[in-house]
OpenMM code with the backbone's topology and positions (N, CA, C; nanometers):
from openmm import Vec3, app, unit

residues = "UNK UNK UNK UNK UNK UNK UNK UNK UNK UNK UNK UNK UNK UNK UNK UNK UNK UNK UNK UNK UNK UNK UNK UNK UNK UNK UNK UNK UNK UNK UNK UNK UNK UNK UNK UNK UNK UNK UNK UNK UNK UNK UNK UNK UNK UNK UNK UNK UNK UNK UNK UNK UNK UNK UNK UNK UNK UNK UNK UNK UNK UNK UNK UNK UNK UNK UNK UNK UNK UNK UNK UNK UNK UNK UNK UNK UNK UNK UNK UNK UNK UNK UNK UNK UNK UNK UNK UNK UNK UNK UNK UNK UNK UNK UNK UNK UNK UNK UNK UNK UNK UNK UNK UNK UNK UNK UNK UNK UNK UNK UNK UNK UNK UNK UNK UNK UNK UNK UNK UNK UNK UNK UNK UNK UNK UNK UNK UNK UNK UNK UNK UNK UNK UNK UNK UNK UNK UNK UNK UNK UNK UNK UNK UNK UNK UNK UNK UNK UNK UNK UNK UNK UNK UNK UNK UNK UNK UNK UNK UNK UNK UNK UNK UNK UNK UNK UNK UNK UNK UNK UNK UNK UNK UNK UNK UNK UNK UNK UNK UNK UNK UNK UNK UNK UNK UNK UNK UNK UNK UNK UNK".split()
positions = [
    Vec3(9.6926, 9.8247, 1.5108),
    Vec3(9.6285, 9.6980, 1.5358),
    Vec3(9.6599, 9.6579, 1.6806),
    Vec3(9.5568, 9.6227, 1.7624),
    Vec3(9.5819, 9.5865, 1.9017),
    Vec3(9.6522, 9.4510, 1.9101),
    Vec3(9.7330, 9.4317, 2.0148),
    Vec3(9.8023, 9.3033, 2.0292),
    Vec3(9.7022, 9.1906, 2.0538),
    Vec3(9.7379, 9.0745, 2.0027),
    Vec3(9.6520, 8.9574, 2.0220),
    Vec3(9.6568, 8.9151, 2.1682),
    Vec3(9.5391, 8.8775, 2.2179),
    Vec3(9.5351, 8.8262, 2.3539),
    Vec3(9.5799, 8.6814, 2.3542),
    Vec3(9.6501, 8.6467, 2.4567),
    Vec3(9.6894, 8.5073, 2.4723),
    Vec3(9.5689, 8.4283, 2.5215),
    Vec3(9.5515, 8.3108, 2.4670),
    Vec3(9.4470, 8.2230, 2.5149),
    Vec3(9.5108, 8.1218, 2.6095),
    Vec3(9.5180, 8.1597, 2.7369),
    Vec3(9.5820, 8.0734, 2.8355),
    Vec3(9.4986, 7.9504, 2.8700),
    Vec3(9.3693, 7.9542, 2.8426),
    Vec3(9.2862, 7.8398, 2.8785),
    Vec3(9.3265, 7.7160, 2.7989),
    Vec3(9.3655, 7.7336, 2.6732),
    Vec3(9.4075, 7.6187, 2.5936),
    Vec3(9.5344, 7.5582, 2.6522),
    Vec3(9.6311, 7.6434, 2.6882),
    Vec3(9.7546, 7.5929, 2.7472),
    Vec3(9.7251, 7.5210, 2.8782),
    Vec3(9.6392, 7.5786, 2.9611),
    Vec3(9.6040, 7.5166, 3.0887),
    Vec3(9.5326, 7.3849, 3.0694),
    Vec3(9.4439, 7.3790, 2.9702),
    Vec3(9.3725, 7.2543, 2.9440),
    Vec3(9.4694, 7.1455, 2.8999),
    Vec3(9.5666, 7.1815, 2.8156),
    Vec3(9.6655, 7.0834, 2.7716),
    Vec3(9.7465, 7.0332, 2.8895),
    Vec3(9.7851, 7.1245, 2.9807),
    Vec3(9.8634, 7.0831, 3.0959),
    Vec3(9.7826, 6.9890, 3.1848),
    Vec3(9.6511, 7.0148, 3.2000),
    Vec3(9.5693, 6.9290, 3.2833),
    Vec3(9.5513, 6.7911, 3.2229),
    Vec3(9.5490, 6.7810, 3.0907),
    Vec3(9.5307, 6.6518, 3.0249),
    Vec3(9.6553, 6.5662, 3.0311),
    Vec3(9.7711, 6.6297, 3.0273),
    Vec3(9.8962, 6.5555, 3.0314),
    Vec3(9.9291, 6.5226, 3.1768),
    Vec3(9.9467, 6.3928, 3.2086),
    Vec3(9.9809, 6.3602, 3.3469),
    Vec3(10.1151, 6.4213, 3.3857),
    Vec3(10.1205, 6.4706, 3.5043),
    Vec3(10.2428, 6.5289, 3.5589),
    Vec3(10.3427, 6.4167, 3.5857),
    Vec3(10.4689, 6.4440, 3.5659),
    Vec3(10.5749, 6.3494, 3.5980),
    Vec3(10.6650, 6.4114, 3.7035),
    Vec3(10.6913, 6.3339, 3.8069),
    Vec3(10.7735, 6.3799, 3.9185),
    Vec3(10.8835, 6.2772, 3.9410),
    Vec3(11.0043, 6.3233, 3.9658),
    Vec3(11.1154, 6.2330, 3.9970),
    Vec3(11.1540, 6.2507, 4.1433),
    Vec3(11.1467, 6.1416, 4.2179),
    Vec3(11.1965, 6.1420, 4.3556),
    Vec3(11.3327, 6.0741, 4.3503),
    Vec3(11.4351, 6.1579, 4.3453),
    Vec3(11.5726, 6.1108, 4.3296),
    Vec3(11.6544, 6.1680, 4.4445),
    Vec3(11.7307, 6.0816, 4.5076),
    Vec3(11.8127, 6.1275, 4.6194),
    Vec3(11.7333, 6.1313, 4.7488),
    Vec3(11.7874, 6.2004, 4.8463),
    Vec3(11.7302, 6.2075, 4.9801),
    Vec3(11.5995, 6.2870, 4.9801),
    Vec3(11.4939, 6.2280, 5.0355),
    Vec3(11.3644, 6.2966, 5.0431),
    Vec3(11.3746, 6.4286, 5.1170),
    Vec3(11.4511, 6.4297, 5.2241),
    Vec3(11.4630, 6.5480, 5.3081),
    Vec3(11.5179, 6.6662, 5.2294),
    Vec3(11.6175, 6.6407, 5.1458),
    Vec3(11.6795, 6.7470, 5.0671),
    Vec3(11.5846, 6.8023, 4.9610),
    Vec3(11.4878, 6.7224, 4.9164),
    Vec3(11.3997, 6.7614, 4.8066),
    Vec3(11.2555, 6.7819, 4.8487),
    Vec3(11.2277, 6.7812, 4.9790),
    Vec3(11.0901, 6.7842, 5.0278),
    Vec3(11.0121, 6.9066, 4.9798),
    Vec3(11.0699, 7.0244, 4.9851),
    Vec3(10.9971, 7.1452, 4.9458),
    Vec3(10.9565, 7.1394, 4.7983),
    Vec3(11.0499, 7.1002, 4.7125),
    Vec3(11.0193, 7.0907, 4.5694),
    Vec3(10.9151, 6.9821, 4.5413),
    Vec3(10.9289, 6.8663, 4.6053),
    Vec3(10.8343, 6.7568, 4.5842),
    Vec3(10.6947, 6.7949, 4.6327),
    Vec3(10.6878, 6.8622, 4.7478),
    Vec3(10.5595, 6.9089, 4.8001),
    Vec3(10.4955, 7.0062, 4.7032),
    Vec3(10.5732, 7.0988, 4.6522),
    Vec3(10.5224, 7.1966, 4.5564),
    Vec3(10.4698, 7.1279, 4.4305),
    Vec3(10.5428, 7.0291, 4.3808),
    Vec3(10.4990, 6.9556, 4.2610),
    Vec3(10.3674, 6.8824, 4.2868),
    Vec3(10.3545, 6.8177, 4.4035),
    Vec3(10.2306, 6.7472, 4.4358),
    Vec3(10.1139, 6.8436, 4.4527),
    Vec3(10.1395, 6.9602, 4.5125),
    Vec3(10.0331, 7.0592, 4.5283),
    Vec3(9.9911, 7.1189, 4.3943),
    Vec3(10.0760, 7.1076, 4.2940),
    Vec3(10.0430, 7.1558, 4.1598),
    Vec3(9.9501, 7.0620, 4.0836),
    Vec3(9.9260, 6.9440, 4.1371),
    Vec3(9.8344, 6.8482, 4.0736),
    Vec3(9.6957, 6.8706, 4.1325),
    Vec3(9.5974, 6.8846, 4.0460),
    Vec3(9.4618, 6.9059, 4.0949),
    Vec3(9.4171, 6.7878, 4.1794),
    Vec3(9.3373, 6.8125, 4.2838),
    Vec3(9.2828, 6.7005, 4.3603),
    Vec3(9.2126, 6.6016, 4.2668),
    Vec3(9.2417, 6.4747, 4.2845),
    Vec3(9.1862, 6.3715, 4.1981),
    Vec3(9.2610, 6.3550, 4.0673),
    Vec3(9.3679, 6.4336, 4.0483),
    Vec3(9.4447, 6.4285, 3.9244),
    Vec3(9.5369, 6.3076, 3.9190),
    Vec3(9.6034, 6.2952, 3.8062),
    Vec3(9.6919, 6.1820, 3.7812),
    Vec3(9.8361, 6.2301, 3.7687),
    Vec3(9.9287, 6.1439, 3.8078),
    Vec3(10.0699, 6.1735, 3.7877),
    Vec3(10.1478, 6.0426, 3.7856),
    Vec3(10.2699, 6.0515, 3.7365),
    Vec3(10.3639, 5.9408, 3.7405),
    Vec3(10.4814, 5.9872, 3.8251),
    Vec3(10.5186, 5.9043, 3.9228),
    Vec3(10.6307, 5.9376, 4.0095),
    Vec3(10.7392, 5.8321, 3.9881),
    Vec3(10.8577, 5.8772, 3.9502),
    Vec3(10.9722, 5.7898, 3.9296),
    Vec3(11.0563, 5.7918, 4.0573),
    Vec3(11.0934, 5.6756, 4.1065),
    Vec3(11.1680, 5.6644, 4.2322),
    Vec3(11.3089, 5.6120, 4.2082),
    Vec3(11.4062, 5.6819, 4.2642),
    Vec3(11.5430, 5.6339, 4.2792),
    Vec3(11.5991, 5.7054, 4.4016),
    Vec3(11.5559, 5.6574, 4.5189),
    Vec3(11.5847, 5.7280, 4.6426),
    Vec3(11.6233, 5.6316, 4.7538),
    Vec3(11.7285, 5.6673, 4.8302),
    Vec3(11.7657, 5.5860, 4.9451),
    Vec3(11.6802, 5.6158, 5.0679),
    Vec3(11.5900, 5.7134, 5.0590),
    Vec3(11.5032, 5.7462, 5.1713),
    Vec3(11.5289, 5.8854, 5.2243),
    Vec3(11.5223, 5.9003, 5.3550),
    Vec3(11.5384, 6.0306, 5.4183),
    Vec3(11.4547, 6.0353, 5.5444),
    Vec3(11.4063, 6.1510, 5.5771),
    Vec3(11.3282, 6.1718, 5.6987),
    Vec3(11.1941, 6.0988, 5.6915),
    Vec3(11.1586, 6.0254, 5.7976),
    Vec3(11.0266, 5.9628, 5.7986),
    Vec3(10.9153, 6.0668, 5.7981),
    Vec3(10.9413, 6.1853, 5.8525),
    Vec3(10.8407, 6.2916, 5.8516),
    Vec3(10.8180, 6.3430, 5.7095),
    Vec3(10.9251, 6.3579, 5.6324),
    Vec3(10.9111, 6.3992, 5.4921),
    Vec3(10.8332, 6.2938, 5.4148),
    Vec3(10.8633, 6.1674, 5.4400),
    Vec3(10.7927, 6.0578, 5.3722),
    Vec3(10.6443, 6.0607, 5.4040),
    Vec3(10.6104, 6.0779, 5.5317),
    Vec3(10.4699, 6.0804, 5.5714),
    Vec3(10.3991, 6.2023, 5.5135),
    Vec3(10.4668, 6.3134, 5.5052),
    Vec3(10.4067, 6.4332, 5.4479),
    Vec3(10.3720, 6.4112, 5.3009),
    Vec3(10.4648, 6.3543, 5.2253),
    Vec3(10.4395, 6.3290, 5.0827),
    Vec3(10.3278, 6.2260, 5.0650),
    Vec3(10.3317, 6.1189, 5.1425),
    Vec3(10.2273, 6.0158, 5.1342),
    Vec3(10.0917, 6.0743, 5.1710),
    Vec3(10.0891, 6.1596, 5.2723),
    Vec3(9.9640, 6.2222, 5.3149),
    Vec3(9.9075, 6.3121, 5.2058),
    Vec3(9.9933, 6.3911, 5.1419),
    Vec3(9.9462, 6.4769, 5.0323),
    Vec3(9.8854, 6.3947, 4.9189),
    Vec3(9.9528, 6.2877, 4.8819),
    Vec3(9.9023, 6.2026, 4.7739),
    Vec3(9.7654, 6.1465, 4.8112),
    Vec3(9.7540, 6.0934, 4.9312),
    Vec3(9.6298, 6.0284, 4.9748),
    Vec3(9.5170, 6.1296, 4.9953),
    Vec3(9.5417, 6.2375, 5.0706),
    Vec3(9.4350, 6.3316, 5.1025),
    Vec3(9.3857, 6.4093, 4.9812),
    Vec3(9.4727, 6.4319, 4.8850),
    Vec3(9.4309, 6.5035, 4.7640),
    Vec3(9.3731, 6.4078, 4.6598),
    Vec3(9.3717, 6.2782, 4.6903),
    Vec3(9.3132, 6.1803, 4.5984),
    Vec3(9.3896, 6.1690, 4.4682),
    Vec3(9.5187, 6.1904, 4.4735),
    Vec3(9.6016, 6.1848, 4.3527),
    Vec3(9.6178, 6.0390, 4.3103),
    Vec3(9.5881, 6.0118, 4.1861),
    Vec3(9.6066, 5.8778, 4.1299),
    Vec3(9.7475, 5.8718, 4.0736),
    Vec3(9.8386, 5.8243, 4.1550),
    Vec3(9.9798, 5.8231, 4.1169),
    Vec3(10.0216, 5.6840, 4.0729),
    Vec3(10.0949, 5.6801, 3.9638),
    Vec3(10.1624, 5.5579, 3.9218),
    Vec3(10.3071, 5.5723, 3.9657),
    Vec3(10.3524, 5.4834, 4.0520),
    Vec3(10.4904, 5.4854, 4.1001),
    Vec3(10.5738, 5.3864, 4.0212),
    Vec3(10.6872, 5.4318, 3.9716),
    Vec3(10.7771, 5.3465, 3.8952),
    Vec3(10.9154, 5.3536, 3.9606),
    Vec3(10.9644, 5.2389, 4.0061),
    Vec3(11.0969, 5.2353, 4.0682),
    Vec3(11.1987, 5.2081, 3.9587),
    Vec3(11.2765, 5.3104, 3.9273),
    Vec3(11.3767, 5.2997, 3.8210),
    Vec3(11.5105, 5.2495, 3.8740),
    Vec3(11.5267, 5.2519, 4.0041),
    Vec3(11.6514, 5.2075, 4.0671),
    Vec3(11.6213, 5.1601, 4.2068),
    Vec3(11.6446, 5.2482, 4.3044),
    Vec3(11.6254, 5.2149, 4.4451),
    Vec3(11.5044, 5.2898, 4.5006),
    Vec3(11.4331, 5.2240, 4.5887),
    Vec3(11.3247, 5.2876, 4.6637),
    Vec3(11.3339, 5.2305, 4.8041),
    Vec3(11.4111, 5.2946, 4.8874),
    Vec3(11.4427, 5.2373, 5.0179),
    Vec3(11.4003, 5.3278, 5.1313),
    Vec3(11.3929, 5.2649, 5.2486),
    Vec3(11.3715, 5.3367, 5.3729),
    Vec3(11.2472, 5.4248, 5.3636),
    Vec3(11.2588, 5.5509, 5.3925),
    Vec3(11.1432, 5.6408, 5.3942),
    Vec3(11.0785, 5.6571, 5.2568),
    Vec3(11.1509, 5.6369, 5.1490),
    Vec3(11.0933, 5.6513, 5.0144),
    Vec3(10.9855, 5.5467, 4.9871),
    Vec3(10.9859, 5.4397, 5.0656),
    Vec3(10.8867, 5.3340, 5.0448),
    Vec3(10.7456, 5.3844, 5.0743),
    Vec3(10.7292, 5.4790, 5.1686),
    Vec3(10.5946, 5.5262, 5.2040),
    Vec3(10.5250, 5.5967, 5.0884),
    Vec3(10.5850, 5.6951, 5.0228),
    Vec3(10.5131, 5.7535, 4.9085),
    Vec3(10.4906, 5.6520, 4.7962),
    Vec3(10.5832, 5.5570, 4.7782),
    Vec3(10.5636, 5.4533, 4.6761),
    Vec3(10.4427, 5.3667, 4.7110),
    Vec3(10.4303, 5.3291, 4.8381),
    Vec3(10.3179, 5.2461, 4.8811),
    Vec3(10.1849, 5.3177, 4.8631),
    Vec3(10.1870, 5.4503, 4.8646),
    Vec3(10.0651, 5.5294, 4.8503),
    Vec3(10.0175, 5.5364, 4.7052),
    Vec3(10.1038, 5.5029, 4.6122),
    Vec3(10.0665, 5.5072, 4.4704),
    Vec3(9.9569, 5.4048, 4.4411),
    Vec3(9.8637, 5.4420, 4.3548),
    Vec3(9.7534, 5.3521, 4.3199),
    Vec3(9.7978, 5.2411, 4.2262),
    Vec3(9.9053, 5.2649, 4.1530),
    Vec3(9.9659, 5.1618, 4.0674),
    Vec3(10.1151, 5.1660, 4.0931),
    Vec3(10.1756, 5.0504, 4.1191),
    Vec3(10.3175, 5.0428, 4.1546),
    Vec3(10.3882, 4.9498, 4.0568),
    Vec3(10.4873, 5.0038, 3.9864),
    Vec3(10.5596, 4.9292, 3.8846),
    Vec3(10.7073, 4.9184, 3.9218),
    Vec3(10.7636, 4.8005, 3.8992),
    Vec3(10.9047, 4.7760, 3.9289),
    Vec3(10.9673, 4.6992, 3.8138),
    Vec3(11.0981, 4.6989, 3.8104),
    Vec3(11.1717, 4.6163, 3.7148),
    Vec3(11.2373, 4.5032, 3.7946),
    Vec3(11.2909, 4.4038, 3.7260),
    Vec3(11.3630, 4.2988, 3.8002),
    Vec3(11.4843, 4.3552, 3.8751),
    Vec3(11.5286, 4.4740, 3.8376),
    Vec3(11.6485, 4.5342, 3.8947),
    Vec3(11.6172, 4.6347, 4.0054),
    Vec3(11.4897, 4.6616, 4.0302),
    Vec3(11.4509, 4.7535, 4.1375),
    Vec3(11.4886, 4.6925, 4.2717),
    Vec3(11.5238, 4.7784, 4.3673),
    Vec3(11.5608, 4.7293, 4.5005),
    Vec3(11.4961, 4.8176, 4.6073),
    Vec3(11.4570, 4.7523, 4.7153),
    Vec3(11.3926, 4.8182, 4.8293),
    Vec3(11.4635, 4.7742, 4.9555),
    Vec3(11.4982, 4.8672, 5.0423),
    Vec3(11.5530, 4.8321, 5.1729),
    Vec3(11.4483, 4.8662, 5.2786),
    Vec3(11.3980, 4.7627, 5.3437),
    Vec3(11.3063, 4.7796, 5.4560),
    Vec3(11.3905, 4.7711, 5.5834),
    Vec3(11.3722, 4.8642, 5.6753),
    Vec3(11.4447, 4.8603, 5.8028),
    Vec3(11.3698, 4.9419, 5.9066),
    Vec3(11.3999, 4.9187, 6.0346),
    Vec3(11.3376, 5.0006, 6.1387),
    Vec3(11.3798, 5.1467, 6.1224),
    Vec3(11.2944, 5.2368, 6.1689),
    Vec3(11.3276, 5.3786, 6.1622),
    Vec3(11.4525, 5.4059, 6.2447),
    Vec3(11.5292, 5.5019, 6.1980),
    Vec3(11.6507, 5.5404, 6.2700),
    Vec3(11.6339, 5.6824, 6.3211),
    Vec3(11.6708, 5.7010, 6.4433),
    Vec3(11.6656, 5.8327, 6.5019),
    Vec3(11.8034, 5.8944, 6.4962),
    Vec3(11.8061, 6.0167, 6.4472),
    Vec3(11.9337, 6.0860, 6.4372),
    Vec3(11.9119, 6.2303, 6.4789),
    Vec3(11.9983, 6.2807, 6.5606),
    Vec3(11.9872, 6.4192, 6.6025),
    Vec3(12.1247, 6.4830, 6.5984),
    Vec3(12.1284, 6.5991, 6.5386),
    Vec3(12.2531, 6.6750, 6.5354),
    Vec3(12.2480, 6.7879, 6.6378),
    Vec3(12.1419, 6.7866, 6.7182),
    Vec3(12.1217, 6.8885, 6.8206),
    Vec3(12.1869, 6.8428, 6.9510),
    Vec3(12.2214, 6.9371, 7.0332),
    Vec3(12.2660, 6.9065, 7.1686),
    Vec3(12.1407, 6.9072, 7.2545),
    Vec3(12.1006, 6.7888, 7.3001),
    Vec3(11.9766, 6.7808, 7.3766),
    Vec3(12.0023, 6.7161, 7.5116),
    Vec3(11.9152, 6.7486, 7.6052),
    Vec3(11.9263, 6.6926, 7.7388),
    Vec3(11.8669, 6.5530, 7.7454),
    Vec3(11.8912, 6.4867, 7.8558),
    Vec3(11.8459, 6.3490, 7.8717),
    Vec3(11.6938, 6.3379, 7.8708),
    Vec3(11.6231, 6.4356, 7.9265),
    Vec3(11.4762, 6.4313, 7.9293),
    Vec3(11.4204, 6.4375, 7.7866),
    Vec3(11.4775, 6.5252, 7.7059),
    Vec3(11.4309, 6.5349, 7.5664),
    Vec3(11.4670, 6.4084, 7.4885),
    Vec3(11.5849, 6.3535, 7.5134),
    Vec3(11.6246, 6.2299, 7.4464),
    Vec3(11.5308, 6.1158, 7.4842),
    Vec3(11.4924, 6.1088, 7.6106),
    Vec3(11.3992, 6.0047, 7.6557),
    Vec3(11.2638, 6.0222, 7.5875),
    Vec3(11.2180, 6.1460, 7.5762),
    Vec3(11.0893, 6.1714, 7.5096),
    Vec3(11.0973, 6.1357, 7.3612),
    Vec3(11.2082, 6.1693, 7.2960),
    Vec3(11.2268, 6.1315, 7.1554),
    Vec3(11.2229, 5.9805, 7.1401),
    Vec3(11.2865, 5.9099, 7.2313),
    Vec3(11.2895, 5.7642, 7.2255),
    Vec3(11.1480, 5.7076, 7.2376),
    Vec3(11.0699, 5.7579, 7.3327),
    Vec3(10.9323, 5.7132, 7.3501),
    Vec3(10.8505, 5.7437, 7.2253),
    Vec3(10.8644, 5.8648, 7.1743),
    Vec3(10.7904, 5.9082, 7.0556),
    Vec3(10.8261, 5.8218, 6.9352),
    Vec3(10.9547, 5.7985, 6.9145),
    Vec3(10.9978, 5.7209, 6.7979),
    Vec3(10.9512, 5.5763, 6.8052),
    Vec3(10.9505, 5.5173, 6.9242),
    Vec3(10.9028, 5.3791, 6.9389),
    Vec3(10.7563, 5.3699, 6.8998),
    Vec3(10.6749, 5.4642, 6.9452),
    Vec3(10.5321, 5.4640, 6.9105),
    Vec3(10.5123, 5.4924, 6.7621),
    Vec3(10.5849, 5.5907, 6.7109),
    Vec3(10.5736, 5.6262, 6.5695),
    Vec3(10.6140, 5.5103, 6.4795),
    Vec3(10.7195, 5.4403, 6.5164),
    Vec3(10.7666, 5.3282, 6.4362),
    Vec3(10.6595, 5.2204, 6.4258),
    Vec3(10.5969, 5.1855, 6.5359),
    Vec3(10.4916, 5.0837, 6.5340),
    Vec3(10.3749, 5.1280, 6.4466),
    Vec3(10.3315, 5.2520, 6.4626),
    Vec3(10.2190, 5.3031, 6.3845),
    Vec3(10.2513, 5.3053, 6.2348),
    Vec3(10.3731, 5.3456, 6.2018),
    Vec3(10.4110, 5.3551, 6.0607),
    Vec3(10.4268, 5.2182, 5.9971),
    Vec3(10.4716, 5.1187, 6.0734),
    Vec3(10.4826, 4.9827, 6.0201),
    Vec3(10.3445, 4.9292, 5.9833),
    Vec3(10.2463, 4.9541, 6.0709),
    Vec3(10.1090, 4.9105, 6.0430),
    Vec3(10.0543, 4.9859, 5.9223),
    Vec3(10.0785, 5.1159, 5.9186),
    Vec3(10.0318, 5.1967, 5.8053),
    Vec3(10.0932, 5.1485, 5.6743),
    Vec3(10.2197, 5.1155, 5.6751),
    Vec3(10.2854, 5.0691, 5.5532),
    Vec3(10.2183, 4.9422, 5.5011),
    Vec3(10.1896, 4.8485, 5.5892),
    Vec3(10.1176, 4.7282, 5.5485),
    Vec3(9.9820, 4.7623, 5.4894),
    Vec3(9.9116, 4.8570, 5.5519),
    Vec3(9.7800, 4.8989, 5.5014),
    Vec3(9.7900, 4.9659, 5.3646),
    Vec3(9.8893, 5.0517, 5.3462),
    Vec3(9.9056, 5.1195, 5.2171),
    Vec3(9.9328, 5.0198, 5.1056),
    Vec3(10.0121, 4.9191, 5.1362),
    Vec3(10.0411, 4.8155, 5.0372),
    Vec3(9.9264, 4.7147, 5.0239),
    Vec3(9.8289, 4.7230, 5.1168),
    Vec3(9.7220, 4.6237, 5.1223),
    Vec3(9.7838, 4.4845, 5.1336),
    Vec3(9.8801, 4.4742, 5.2247),
    Vec3(9.9596, 4.3519, 5.2382),
    Vec3(9.9546, 4.3017, 5.3819),
    Vec3(10.0025, 4.1837, 5.3990),
    Vec3(10.0128, 4.1223, 5.5306),
    Vec3(10.1051, 4.2067, 5.6191),
    Vec3(10.0529, 4.2477, 5.7324),
    Vec3(10.1340, 4.3251, 5.8263),
    Vec3(10.2540, 4.2421, 5.8728),
    Vec3(10.2356, 4.1104, 5.8815),
    Vec3(10.3434, 4.0224, 5.9261),
    Vec3(10.4591, 4.0222, 5.8262),
    Vec3(10.4258, 4.0193, 5.6964),
    Vec3(10.5309, 4.0184, 5.5940),
    Vec3(10.6126, 4.1470, 5.5999),
    Vec3(10.5434, 4.2601, 5.6021),
    Vec3(10.6129, 4.3889, 5.6050),
    Vec3(10.6951, 4.4006, 5.7331),
    Vec3(10.6378, 4.3595, 5.8474),
    Vec3(10.7107, 4.3662, 5.9746),
    Vec3(10.8350, 4.2774, 5.9718),
    Vec3(10.8234, 4.1610, 5.9094),
    Vec3(10.9386, 4.0699, 5.8993),
    Vec3(11.0506, 4.1346, 5.8176),
    Vec3(11.0135, 4.1954, 5.7051),
    Vec3(11.1144, 4.2629, 5.6227),
    Vec3(11.1803, 4.3764, 5.7002),
    Vec3(11.1010, 4.4524, 5.7725),
    Vec3(11.1541, 4.5668, 5.8471),
    Vec3(11.2487, 4.5198, 5.9569),
    Vec3(11.2057, 4.4235, 6.0347),
    Vec3(11.2861, 4.3767, 6.1489),
    Vec3(11.4176, 4.3119, 6.1061),
    Vec3(11.4206, 4.2533, 5.9868),
    Vec3(11.5424, 4.1860, 5.9408),
    Vec3(11.6285, 4.2735, 5.8496),
    Vec3(11.5927, 4.4027, 5.8382),
    Vec3(11.6689, 4.4952, 5.7529),
    Vec3(11.6826, 4.4366, 5.6127),
    Vec3(11.5728, 4.3972, 5.5556),
    Vec3(11.5695, 4.3173, 5.4335),
    Vec3(11.5789, 4.4001, 5.3059),
    Vec3(11.6721, 4.3626, 5.2174),
    Vec3(11.6743, 4.4132, 5.0808),
    Vec3(11.5778, 4.3256, 5.0015),
    Vec3(11.4808, 4.3874, 4.9372),
    Vec3(11.3782, 4.3160, 4.8622),
    Vec3(11.3906, 4.3559, 4.7157),
    Vec3(11.3883, 4.2581, 4.6277),
    Vec3(11.4009, 4.2860, 4.4842),
    Vec3(11.2644, 4.3184, 4.4245),
    Vec3(11.2673, 4.3731, 4.3049),
    Vec3(11.1432, 4.3976, 4.2325),
    Vec3(11.0635, 4.2698, 4.2137),
    Vec3(11.1314, 4.1609, 4.1828),
    Vec3(11.0652, 4.0314, 4.1646),
    Vec3(10.9959, 3.9858, 4.2924),
    Vec3(11.0606, 4.0085, 4.4078),
    Vec3(10.9987, 3.9716, 4.5353),
    Vec3(10.8768, 4.0586, 4.5661),
    Vec3(10.8832, 4.1862, 4.5292),
    Vec3(10.7678, 4.2748, 4.5489),
    Vec3(10.6489, 4.2263, 4.4659),
    Vec3(10.6769, 4.1832, 4.3437),
    Vec3(10.5713, 4.1314, 4.2567),
    Vec3(10.5159, 4.0010, 4.3138),
    Vec3(10.6030, 3.9119, 4.3569),
    Vec3(10.5599, 3.7836, 4.4137),
    Vec3(10.4727, 3.8037, 4.5375),
    Vec3(10.4994, 3.9099, 4.6138),
    Vec3(10.4203, 3.9400, 4.7335),
    Vec3(10.2911, 4.0131, 4.6996),
    Vec3(10.2719, 4.0475, 4.5716),
    Vec3(10.1504, 4.1171, 4.5297),
    Vec3(10.1516, 4.2666, 4.5581),
    Vec3(10.2709, 4.3242, 4.5785),
    Vec3(10.2816, 4.4656, 4.6138),
    Vec3(10.3102, 4.5561, 4.4951),
    Vec3(10.3417, 4.4976, 4.3800),
    Vec3(10.3764, 4.5766, 4.2617),
    Vec3(10.3567, 4.4911, 4.1372),
    Vec3(10.3638, 4.5587, 4.0224),
    Vec3(10.3576, 4.4919, 3.8928),
    Vec3(10.4962, 4.4967, 3.8293),
    Vec3(10.5302, 4.3915, 3.7576),
    Vec3(10.6603, 4.3857, 3.6903),
    Vec3(10.6500, 4.4503, 3.5532),
    Vec3(10.7507, 4.5279, 3.5208),
    Vec3(10.7620, 4.5830, 3.3858),
    Vec3(10.8989, 4.5456, 3.3313),
    Vec3(10.9045, 4.5364, 3.2005),
    Vec3(11.0341, 4.5172, 3.1371),
    Vec3(11.0858, 4.6553, 3.1020),
    Vec3(11.1980, 4.6612, 3.0429),
    Vec3(11.2546, 4.7915, 3.0102),
    Vec3(11.2101, 4.8398, 2.8722),
    Vec3(11.0845, 4.8101, 2.8370),
    Vec3(11.0271, 4.8620, 2.7127),
    Vec3(10.9863, 5.0073, 2.7355),
    Vec3(10.9724, 5.0849, 2.6301),
    Vec3(10.9330, 5.2252, 2.6470),
    Vec3(10.7985, 5.2367, 2.7181),
    Vec3(10.7834, 5.3416, 2.7968),
    Vec3(10.6638, 5.3641, 2.8767),
    Vec3(10.5372, 5.3702, 2.7925),
    Vec3(10.5438, 5.4309, 2.6752),
    Vec3(10.4257, 5.4414, 2.5892),
    Vec3(10.3717, 5.3022, 2.5573),
    Vec3(10.4598, 5.2059, 2.5306),
    Vec3(10.4157, 5.0693, 2.5021),
    Vec3(10.3540, 5.0059, 2.6258),
    Vec3(10.4078, 5.0364, 2.7435),
    Vec3(10.3567, 4.9805, 2.8664),
    Vec3(10.2127, 5.0244, 2.8887),
    Vec3(10.1841, 5.1555, 2.8743),
    Vec3(10.0495, 5.2043, 2.8993),
    Vec3(9.9529, 5.1630, 2.7891),
    Vec3(10.0020, 5.1460, 2.6675),
    Vec3(9.9162, 5.0972, 2.5592),
    Vec3(9.8723, 4.9550, 2.5893),
    Vec3(9.9657, 4.8693, 2.6326),
    Vec3(9.9304, 4.7296, 2.6615),
    Vec3(9.8431, 4.7197, 2.7863),
    Vec3(9.8571, 4.8104, 2.8836),
    Vec3(9.7757, 4.8069, 3.0042),
    Vec3(9.6319, 4.8467, 2.9767),
    Vec3(9.6101, 4.9317, 2.8758),
    Vec3(9.4767, 4.9786, 2.8429),
    Vec3(9.3987, 4.8781, 2.7595),
    Vec3(9.4658, 4.7790, 2.7003),
    Vec3(9.3982, 4.6815, 2.6145),
    Vec3(9.3120, 4.5860, 2.6927),
] * unit.nanometer
topology = app.Topology()
chain = topology.addChain("A")
for resn in residues:
    res = topology.addResidue(resn, chain)
    for name in ("N", "CA", "C"):
        topology.addAtom(name, app.Element.getBySymbol(name[0]), res)
């Protein structure tokens, strides 16, 4: 009797129907390759849920993840389970639905330049010029991603502001959730 063929199409169809879940935990820079791979595994226009508990990381890693989400048309629901600070705020802002708890925390601050390289003064001057321009552009982009007042976001950034989940909701940047199970949350949202 010949061996049965596997029907991989059924397994693939089930995987496509189930939204992908991704956890952004810890430094973005340390997890960038894995996170990029996970996002590339979602079909363009697909859905996913991204859980955030990250202090941030490289602004370049943040922009790369946000760009992938936006350019691939991924409908991401972002849920801040703990902290979403610094560079982690960019991929969160790119989510089409943003959920927080009263205990969620966000640290907005100006970009920080750090180099572990031995560089000359000319390169340091160029980095300084580049970072100043990049910081301004990214601040404007962040306001646009949140569909929020550029002045509000700039104020938070300039004052190194810790913002609570409740403040994010009050500013219209996220929705508040209680600590009820996720299945109940999506059932009530669909009603």
